[in-house]
C-alpha positions, 0 to 999 in steps of 0.5 A: 913377529910373524912367521914372514919376519926374516931371522938370518939373510932371506931364511924366514921364522916359518923356514926355521920353525920346520926346519927345526921341527923336521929335525926334532921328527927325526931324532925322535924318529932315531930313538924310536928305532934304536930302542925296538931294534937296538941291540942290547948288551946282556950282561953274562956274570951269571951265564955260562956256554951250554950245548945240548947233546940232545938237540945240538943247540949251542948258547949262553944260557943261565948258570942255574937254569938246568934244561935247554931252551930248545928241546927241554932237555936235561943240562946236566953238570953246568960249570959254576952252578 
C-alpha cells in the first residue's frame, strides 16, 4: 500500500495522513495556548477581600497574609483570620 492508494472517492492515503497530521498539530497548538494563556480557576476558600488604606489596592489576599501585596503595608485585622 503506497501513499498514492485511493482510500475514498479520489482521496489518497497521503492526503488523509497529511490532513490527520495537520489536525493533530492544531490540537496541540490549541492545548499549548490554553495552558499558557488560559485563565486559571482560583480557589477562594482561604482568601478574603482586602482594600489597602495606604495605596488603594483592592483584591483578594490569603486570610493568613498580613501585608498588602502592592505597598507591603500591614493589612491589620482581617476577617476570618
